[in-house]
C-alpha positions in Angstrom: 72.2 -75.3 -18.6 71.9 -79.2 -17.8 69.2 -81.2 -20.2 66.5 -82.5 -18.6 65.9 -86.1 -18.3 62.5 -87.5 -19.6 62.9 -90.7 -20.6 61.6 -91.9 -17.2 58.7 -89.7 -17.2 57.9 -90.8 -20.4 58.1 -94.4 -19.3 56.0 -94.3 -16.4 53.2 -92.1 -18.7 53.2 -94.8 -21.0 53.0 -97.2 -18.2 49.9 -95.3 -16.7 47.8 -94.8 -20.3 48.4 -98.8 -20.6 47.1 -99.4 -16.8 44.1 -97.1 -17.9 43.2 -98.7 -20.9 43.6 -102.3 -19.7 41.0 -101.2 -16.8 38.7 -99.9 -18.7 39.0 -102.9 -21.7 38.2 -105.2 -18.8 34.9 -103.3 -17.4 34.1 -103.1 -20.7 34.5 -106.9 -21.1 32.3 -107.7 -18.2 29.6 -105.8 -19.3 29.8 -107.2 -22.3 29.3 -110.9 -20.7 25.7 -112.1 -20.3 24.2 -112.0 -17.4 24.2 -115.6 -15.6 20.7 -114.2 -13.2 18.2 -116.0 -14.2 14.8 -113.8 -14.4 12.4 -113.9 -12.0 9.5 -116.1 -12.5 5.9 -114.0 -13.3 3.2 -115.1 -10.8 0.7 -116.8 -12.7 -0.6 -115.8 -15.8 -2.5 -112.5 -15.0 1.2 -111.4 -14.1 2.2 -112.3 -18.0 -0.3 -109.6 -19.2 1.4 -106.7 -21.0 4.6 -105.5 -21.1 4.7 -106.9 -24.8 7.4 -106.6 -27.5 7.6 -103.4 -29.9 8.8 -104.0 -33.0 10.0 -102.5 -36.2 7.3 -103.5 -39.5 9.9 -104.1 -41.9 8.0 -103.8 -45.0 6.0 -100.5 -44.0 8.8 -98.7 -42.9 11.0 -99.7 -45.9 8.1 -98.5 -48.0 7.3 -95.0 -46.3 10.7 -93.7 -45.5 9.1 -94.0 -41.9 9.4 -96.2 -38.7 6.5 -97.4 -38.1 6.3 -100.1 -35.0 3.8 -102.4 -34.0 3.1 -103.5 -30.5 2.4 -107.2 -30.2 -0.4 -107.4 -28.1 -1.4 -111.1 -29.7 1.8 -112.0 -27.5 -0.5 -111.4 -24.3 -1.6 -115.0 -22.8 -5.2 -114.4 -24.0 -3.8 -113.8 -27.0 -5.0 -110.2 -27.6 -5.0 -106.6 -26.4 -8.0 -107.4 -24.2 -6.4 -109.2 -21.9 -5.0 -106.0 -20.5 -8.5 -104.7 -19.9 -10.2 -108.2 -19.0 -7.5 -107.9 -16.2 -8.4 -104.6 -15.0 -12.0 -104.8 -15.5 -12.1 -108.2 -13.2 -9.1 -106.5 -10.3 -11.3 -103.2 -10.1 -14.8 -104.9 -9.5 -13.1 -107.2 -6.8 -11.5 -104.6 -4.6 -15.1 -102.7 -4.6 -17.2 -105.7 -3.7 -19.1 -105.8 -6.9 -17.5 -109.3 -8.0 -16.9 -112.0 -5.3 -15.0 -114.7 -5.8 -17.0 -118.0 -7.3 -19.0 -115.3 -9.2 -19.8 -114.8 -13.1 -18.3 -112.2 -14.8 -21.0 -111.6 -18.2 -20.1 -109.9 -20.9 -21.5 -109.0 -24.7 -18.4 -109.6 -27.2 -17.7 -110.0 -30.6 -15.0 -112.4 -29.5 -11.8 -110.8 -28.3 -12.9 -108.9 -24.8 -14.5 -112.4 -24.2 -12.0 -114.7 -24.7 -9.4 -112.8 -22.1 -12.5 -112.3 -19.6 -12.1 -116.1 -19.7 -8.9 -116.4 -19.8 -8.5 -114.2 -16.5 -11.6 -115.2 -14.6 -10.4 -118.6 -13.5 -7.0 -117.0 -12.0 -9.7 -115.3 -9.5 -11.7 -118.3 -9.1 -14.9 -116.9 -11.1 -16.8 -117.8 -14.0 -17.5 -116.6 -17.2 -20.8 -116.0 -19.4 -20.7 -114.4 -22.9 -23.7 -113.2 -25.5 -21.6 -112.9 -28.9 -23.6 -111.8 -31.8 -23.5 -115.0 -34.5 -22.1 -113.7 -37.4 -18.8 -113.4 -35.0 -16.4 -115.7 -36.5 -16.9 -119.5 -35.6 -13.4 -120.4 -34.0 -14.1 -117.6 -31.1 -17.2 -119.2 -30.0 -15.0 -122.5 -29.8 -12.3 -121.0 -28.0 -14.9 -119.9 -25.4 -16.2 -122.6 -24.8 -12.7 -124.9 -24.5 -12.0 -122.1 -21.8 -14.9 -122.9 -19.8 -17.1 -120.0 -20.4 -21.2 -120.7 -20.9 -21.7 -118.8 -24.6 -24.8 -117.5 -25.9 -25.2 -116.5 -29.9 -27.9 -114.2 -30.8 -28.1 -112.7 -34.1 -27.2 -108.9 -34.7 -29.4 -106.2 -33.6 -29.5 -102.3 -32.6 -27.9 -101.4 -29.2 -31.3 -99.9 -28.2 -32.7 -103.0 -29.0 -33.2 -105.3 -25.6 -31.8 -108.1 -27.3 -28.6 -106.2 -28.3 -25.8 -108.8 -26.9 -24.3 -106.6 -25.0 -28.1 -105.5 -23.4 -28.3 -109.4 -22.8 -25.0 -110.0 -20.9 -26.4 -107.3 -18.4 -29.7 -108.6 -18.0 -27.7 -112.2 -17.8 -25.5 -110.5 -14.4 -29.2 -109.3 -13.1 -30.2 -112.9 -13.0 -27.5 -114.2 -11.4 -27.7 -111.4 -8.9 -31.4 -112.3 -8.4 -30.4 -116.3 -7.9 -27.5 -115.8 -5.2 -30.0 -113.1 -3.4 -33.0 -115.7 -3.6 -30.2 -118.6 -2.4 -29.2 -116.9 0.3 -32.5 -115.4 1.8 -33.6 -119.5 1.5 -30.5 -120.7 3.2 -30.9 -118.4 6.2 -35.1 -119.3 6.3 -34.7 -122.6 6.0 -31.5 -123.5 7.2 -30.5 -124.9 3.6 -27.4 -125.7 2.3 -26.0 -122.4 1.0 -24.6 -124.2 -2.1 -28.9 -126.0 -2.9 -31.7 -124.2 -4.0 -34.9 -126.4 -4.5 -33.2 -129.6 -4.1 -30.8 -128.5 -7.1 -27.1 -127.5 -6.4 -25.3 -124.9 -9.0 -23.6 -128.1 -10.6 -26.4 -129.2 -11.5 -28.1 -126.4 -12.7 -25.1 -125.5 -14.3 -26.0 -128.2 -16.8 -28.8 -126.2 -17.8 -27.9 -124.4 -21.0 -30.6 -122.1 -20.8 -30.3 -121.0 -17.4 -27.0 -118.5 -15.6 -26.7 -121.0 -12.6 -23.8 -119.2 -10.5 -24.8 -119.0 -6.7 -22.1 -116.2 -5.8 -23.5 -113.4 -8.1 -23.1 -111.9 -11.1 -21.0 -109.1 -12.7 -21.4 -107.3 -16.1 -17.9 -106.0 -17.0 -19.3 -103.6 -19.3 -16.4 -103.0 -21.3 -17.9 -99.9 -23.7 -18.9 -97.7 -20.8 -16.3 -99.4 -18.1 -13.5 -96.7 -17.7 -11.3 -99.6 -16.2 -11.1 -100.3 -20.0 -9.6 -97.2 -20.5 -7.4 -96.9 -17.5 -6.0 -100.4 -18.5 -4.5 -98.3 -21.4 -3.3 -95.2 -19.9 -1.8 -97.1 -16.8 -0.3 -99.3 -19.1 0.0 -99.4 -22.8 0.6 -96.1 -23.1 3.5 -95.8 -21.1 5.0 -98.8 -22.3 5.5 -97.4 -25.8 6.8 -94.5 -24.2 9.1 -96.3 -22.4 10.0 -98.2 -25.5 10.5 -95.7 -27.7 12.4 -93.9 -25.3 9.7 -90.6 -25.6 10.7 -90.5 -29.6 7.7 -91.0 -31.7 5.7 -88.5 -33.8 2.3 -90.5 -34.1 0.0 -93.1 -32.8 -2.9 -94.5 -34.8 -5.6 -97.4 -33.8 -8.8 -98.1 -34.7 -12.0 -98.3 -32.0 -14.4 -100.4 -30.8 -14.9 -99.9 -27.3 -12.5 -97.0 -27.4 -10.3 -97.7 -24.6 -7.4 -98.5 -26.6 -7.1 -95.2 -28.7 -8.3 -93.3 -26.2 -6.3 -94.5 -22.8 -3.0 -94.3 -25.2 -3.3 -91.0 -27.2 -4.4 -89.4 -23.6 -1.5 -90.7 -22.2 1.1 -89.8 -24.7 0.0 -86.0 -25.6 -0.2 -85.7 -21.9 3.8 -86.7 -21.8 4.2 -84.8 -25.0 1.5 -82.4 -27.1 3.2 -82.8 -29.9 2.7 -86.6 -30.8 -0.1 -86.6 -33.2 -3.0 -89.4 -32.0 -4.9 -90.6 -35.1 -8.1 -92.6 -35.5 -8.7 -95.6 -38.2 -12.0 -96.4 -38.8 -13.7 -99.5 -40.9 -16.5 -98.9 -43.1 -20.1 -99.1 -41.2 -19.0 -97.2 -38.3 -19.8 -93.5 -37.1 -16.9 -92.6 -35.4 -14.7 -90.8 -38.5 -17.7 -88.5 -39.1 -18.0 -87.7 -35.4 -13.9 -87.1 -35.3 -13.5 -85.2 -38.1 -17.3 -83.4 -38.8 -18.9 -83.5 -35.2 -21.4 -85.6 -36.3 -21.8 -89.1 -36.1 -24.4 -89.8 -39.1 -26.2 -87.7 -41.8 -29.4 -85.7 -40.9 -31.8 -88.9 -42.2 -30.2 -90.8 -39.5 -30.7 -90.3 -35.2 -27.4 -91.0 -33.8 -27.1 -94.1 -31.9 -30.3 -96.1 -33.7 -28.7 -96.7 -37.0 -28.8 -100.6 -37.2 -25.3 -101.6 -38.2 -26.0 -104.3 -41.0 -23.5 -107.2 -40.2 -22.0 -106.9 -43.5 -20.6 -103.6 -43.3 -17.4 -104.7 -42.4 -16.1 -108.1 -42.0 -13.5 -106.6 -39.9 -13.9 -107.9 -36.1 -14.4 -105.6 -32.7 -13.9 -102.3 -34.0 -16.0 -99.7 -35.6 -19.3 -98.6 -33.6 -22.1 -96.1 -34.3 -22.4 -94.7 -30.9 -20.2 -92.6 -28.4 -18.8 -94.7 -25.7 -17.8 -93.7 -22.0 -14.4 -94.6 -23.3 -14.1 -93.1 -26.3 -14.7 -89.9 -25.3 -11.6 -89.8 -23.3 -9.8 -90.0 -26.8 -7.4 -86.9 -28.1 -7.7 -87.4 -31.6 -5.7 -84.8 -34.4 -7.6 -86.8 -37.2 -9.1 -89.9 -38.6 -9.0 -91.7 -41.8 -11.1 -94.2 -43.5 -9.9 -97.8 -43.8 -11.8 -100.4 -46.4 -12.3 -104.1 -46.0 -10.1 -104.5 -49.3 -7.3 -102.4 -47.6 -7.5 -104.8 -44.3 -7.7 -108.1 -46.3 -5.0 -106.6 -48.7 -2.6 -105.6 -46.0 -2.8 -108.8 -43.9 -1.5 -110.9 -47.0 1.1 -108.3 -47.9 2.5 -108.5 -44.3 2.3 -112.3 -43.9 4.4 -112.2 -47.2 6.8 -110.0 -46.3 7.0 -110.0 -42.5 5.6 -113.1 -41.4 3.4 -110.9 -39.9 -0.1 -113.2 -39.6 -2.4 -110.9 -38.0 -6.1 -110.5 -37.9 -8.8 -108.0 -39.1 -8.3 -105.2 -36.7 -4.6 -105.2 -36.8 -4.9 -105.2 -40.5 -6.9 -102.2 -40.4 -4.4 -100.2 -37.8 -1.4 -101.3 -40.0 -3.4 -99.5 -43.3 -3.8 -96.7 -40.5 -0.2 -96.4 -39.9 0.4 -96.2 -43.7 -2.0 -93.5 -44.2 -0.2 -91.8 -41.3 2.9 -92.4 -42.8 2.3 -90.8 -46.2 0.4 -87.9 -44.4 3.4 -86.3 -42.3 6.2 -87.5 -45.2 9.5 -89.9 -44.2 11.4 -89.4 -41.3 8.7 -90.1 -38.4 8.2 -92.6 -36.2 4.4 -94.1 -36.0 3.0 -96.9 -33.8 0.2 -99.1 -34.0 -1.1 -101.8 -32.0 -1.0 -105.5 -33.2 -4.2 -106.4 -31.6 -4.6 -109.9 -32.3 -3.5 -113.1 -34.4 -4.8 -114.3 -37.9 -6.2 -117.5 -35.9 -9.0 -116.1 -34.5 -10.1 -115.1 -38.2 -9.4 -118.5 -40.5 -13.6 -119.0 -40.8 -13.9 -115.6 -42.4 -11.1 -113.0 -42.7 -9.0 -115.8 -43.7 -11.3 -118.3 -45.7 -11.3 -117.9 -49.7 -14.7 -118.6 -50.0 -16.1 -116.1 -47.8 -14.0 -113.5 -48.9 -15.0 -113.9 -53.2 -18.6 -114.0 -51.7 -18.2 -110.3 -50.8 -15.3 -109.3 -53.9 -12.7 -109.2 -51.5 -10.1 -111.7 -52.8 -6.9 -110.7 -52.3 -4.6 -109.7 -55.7 -2.1 -107.3 -55.2 1.5 -107.6 -55.3 2.5 -104.6 -53.7 1.2 -101.5 -51.7 -1.0 -100.4 -54.8 -4.4 -101.2 -53.0 -3.7 -98.4 -50.5 -5.9 -95.7 -51.7 -4.7 -92.4 -52.0 -7.8 -90.3 -50.1 
């Protein structure tokens, strides 16, 4: 038999392979070239809210053997996670007709929600009036006034008291509506300019600091009970976390003030995957830890919803509460942990030294919670928490050495030894 000639076939095969590799390399190269296509600009300040980055907190991850991730809500335009809530509340109120352009949004807030409302409201042609407890960091009031909001600082009292800051805010919205109705009636009966009432324009009345002078009605945001708060996180924060982790996470932990964040995120995540564990971290003076772990808010000596919270129960702001809100009741939680002021202070300094993270008191408490969850679950788990706001709003208290020393909270730790083993 004559020998088979294979040289030509080998050459052809080699050439085909070379061409295939060249084509593959070319397309691989094209994929690595940065696109010159510019991202479309976002439509105003409200379109910049949300889609915040999720970062690895390196120091805590390396210390625990877990991947501890923080959602950087302090990068929202108004500087906190509450931008999401403010946007959702205002949009739903405008859509329902409860708020009109030119109206005033009122709220009782320890600071962050108020700042977010004052940031978002002007984008919709609205004003903002805030009632704030006078033990909140003074810089929060200063920011609010700089944003154009009117601010009332009042003494902290029980929510059952008519002069609790939330109850006053509710009354201010009613007063604004009464003023608008009276103004409208006067213009219809007497043919007066709707921008005037009793010879005084709204701008003139605005100069009276003791009176809510708005001519187009008021709307009480009601962040504690308004389920737009919950929906902001169920429809926004939760889905973002799921997408950013590729659905690969084991636990979520956060503190609660209104309860909207922990409720919206926990419910969304557990609907996507019931195996995701969701936890609460609760500061001193709050009754939510007992409610989650024992089913009761207080001891038998205390009537639920009537306990007067001492303003020095905790120096953390915006978290901890002594009643159940409509938002918190939407949460799906697997457990809860207690955090202390000392732990929050030390955690904030630890993260500043080791990660360059300058975070506020509630963010620090959330990181305490993340560390607790990591120790409870053990190494190898992915844990997400919320970095609510930066330390810029906490300079006069949480980051003030003199203030901290008055309450024995001067940070002294060099590592993570400050975290209790409980």
